[in-house]
C-alpha positions as CSV (number, residue, x, y, z in Angstrom):
1,X,107.8,81.9,121.4
2,X,111.1,79.6,120.3
3,X,113.5,81.2,118.0
4,X,113.4,78.1,115.6
5,X,109.7,78.7,115.5
6,X,110.3,82.3,114.8
7,X,112.9,81.3,112.1
8,X,110.8,78.7,110.6
9,X,108.1,81.4,110.5
10,X,110.0,83.7,108.4
11,X,111.2,80.7,105.8
12,X,107.5,80.3,104.9
13,X,107.0,83.8,104.5
14,X,109.5,84.1,102.0
15,X,108.8,81.5,100.3
16,X,105.1,82.9,100.0
17,X,106.7,85.9,99.3
18,X,109.0,84.6,96.5
19,X,106.1,82.4,95.0
20,X,103.6,85.3,95.1
21,X,105.9,87.3,92.9
22,X,106.7,85.0,90.5
23,X,102.9,84.4,89.9
24,X,102.5,88.1,89.5
25,X,104.9,89.2,87.3
26,X,105.2,85.7,84.8
27,X,101.5,83.8,85.6
28,X,99.3,86.5,85.3
29,X,101.0,87.6,82.1
30,X,100.8,84.0,81.0
31,X,97.0,83.7,81.8
32,X,96.2,87.6,80.1
33,X,97.5,86.3,76.9
34,X,95.2,82.8,77.2
35,X,92.2,84.3,77.9
36,X,92.7,87.0,74.6
37,X,93.5,84.0,72.7
38,X,90.5,82.2,74.3
39,X,88.6,85.7,72.9
40,X,87.7,86.8,76.3
41,X,86.4,90.4,75.8
42,X,89.3,93.0,76.9
43,X,86.5,94.4,79.6
44,X,86.7,90.8,81.3
45,X,90.1,89.8,81.1
46,X,91.7,93.5,82.8
47,X,88.8,93.0,85.3
48,X,90.1,89.4,86.2
49,X,93.6,90.3,86.0
50,X,93.0,92.7,88.6
51,X,91.0,90.9,91.0
52,X,94.3,87.9,91.0
53,X,96.9,90.7,91.2
54,X,95.4,92.3,93.9
55,X,94.7,89.4,95.9
56,X,97.6,88.8,95.7
57,X,98.7,91.6,96.7
58,X,96.7,91.3,100.0
59,X,98.9,87.8,100.7
60,X,101.6,89.9,100.3
61,X,100.7,92.7,102.4
62,X,99.6,90.2,105.4
63,X,103.1,88.5,105.1
64,X,105.0,91.7,105.5
65,X,102.9,92.3,108.5
66,X,102.7,88.9,110.1
67,X,107.0,89.2,109.5
68,X,107.3,92.3,111.2
69,X,104.8,91.5,113.9
70,X,107.4,87.8,115.0
71,X,110.4,90.8,114.4
72,X,108.3,92.8,117.0
73,X,107.7,89.1,119.1
74,X,111.7,88.6,118.9
75,X,112.7,91.7,120.5
76,X,109.5,91.4,123.3
77,X,107.8,94.4,122.2
78,X,104.8,92.6,120.6
79,X,102.5,93.5,123.5
80,X,102.9,97.6,122.4
81,X,100.6,99.7,120.8
82,X,102.8,99.4,117.9
83,X,101.3,96.0,116.8
84,X,97.7,97.0,116.4
85,X,99.0,99.1,113.2
86,X,100.3,95.7,111.6
87,X,97.4,93.5,113.1
88,X,94.9,96.6,111.7
89,X,96.6,96.3,108.5
90,X,96.0,92.2,108.1
91,X,92.6,92.3,109.1
92,X,92.1,95.4,106.3
93,X,93.7,92.8,103.9
94,X,92.0,89.8,104.7
95,X,88.7,91.0,104.7
96,X,89.7,92.9,100.8
97,X,90.5,89.5,99.5
98,X,87.2,88.4,100.7
99,X,86.1,91.0,98.7
100,X,88.1,90.5,95.6
101,X,87.1,86.6,95.8
102,X,82.9,87.5,95.6
103,X,83.9,89.9,92.8
104,X,85.1,87.1,91.2
105,X,82.1,85.1,91.7
106,X,80.1,88.0,90.5
107,X,82.6,88.4,87.3
108,X,82.5,84.1,86.7
109,X,78.8,84.1,87.0
110,X,77.2,85.1,83.9
111,X,79.7,83.0,81.9
112,X,79.5,79.4,81.4
113,X,80.6,78.2,84.7
114,X,78.8,75.9,86.6
115,X,76.5,77.6,89.5
116,X,78.0,75.4,92.1
117,X,81.2,76.6,90.9
118,X,80.2,79.8,91.4
119,X,78.7,78.9,94.8
120,X,82.1,77.3,96.3
121,X,83.8,80.9,95.3
122,X,81.4,82.8,97.4
123,X,81.6,80.2,100.3
124,X,85.4,80.6,100.0
125,X,84.7,84.6,100.0
126,X,82.4,84.0,103.1
127,X,85.6,81.9,104.5
128,X,88.0,84.4,104.0
129,X,85.8,87.0,105.7
130,X,85.3,84.7,109.1
131,X,89.2,84.5,109.1
132,X,89.1,88.4,108.8
133,X,86.6,88.1,111.8
134,X,88.9,85.7,113.5
135,X,91.5,88.5,113.4
136,X,89.7,91.0,114.6
137,X,88.6,89.0,117.8
138,X,92.8,88.5,118.3
139,X,93.1,92.1,118.3
140,X,90.8,92.5,121.0
141,X,92.6,89.8,122.7
142,X,96.3,92.1,122.0
143,X,94.4,95.2,123.3
144,X,93.6,92.9,126.3
145,X,96.8,91.9,126.7
146,X,98.7,95.6,126.2
147,X,96.2,96.5,129.1
148,X,97.0,94.0,131.6
149,X,100.8,94.8,130.7
150,X,100.6,98.6,131.3
151,X,98.8,98.2,134.8
152,X,101.4,95.3,135.6
153,X,103.8,97.8,135.0
154,X,101.9,100.3,137.1
155,X,101.4,98.0,139.9
156,X,105.3,96.6,140.1
157,X,106.2,101.2,139.9
158,X,104.0,101.6,143.1
159,X,105.6,98.3,144.8
160,X,109.1,99.4,143.9
161,X,107.8,102.9,145.6
162,X,106.8,101.1,148.6
163,X,110.1,98.9,148.9
């Protein structure tokens, strides 16, 4: 991977982290105040805010793990067992995001939200779950690459002994 590509991705990740912090620290309290003024019950308001904050947290966790993987790419160590930890965390964060989006649909369903909107939110939850499964497939490919790399190293060592 080229240095420029890694740098561009790191800039995007930094912007995502800054934007998500802004939303968590500034926008969520404003939304909570608006919901309170609209007469939304306290339990629903707290649940909604928790879903939003934890949903953003899943994005932040994934962004930090991708940053760590990019660091491993730069140093040439991405095809090692250390990368699995970050990929597993990304998978867990995306799966949690899928559950949170579904929980949002469940939370909004009894209200005055149109059923079509609830269905769209459920579809988004399914789509996010699909992304988690794609990450799981990519983890399997990483495992195969690590195994091939170890095998190639072993064969090189044997060849060096013969020579």
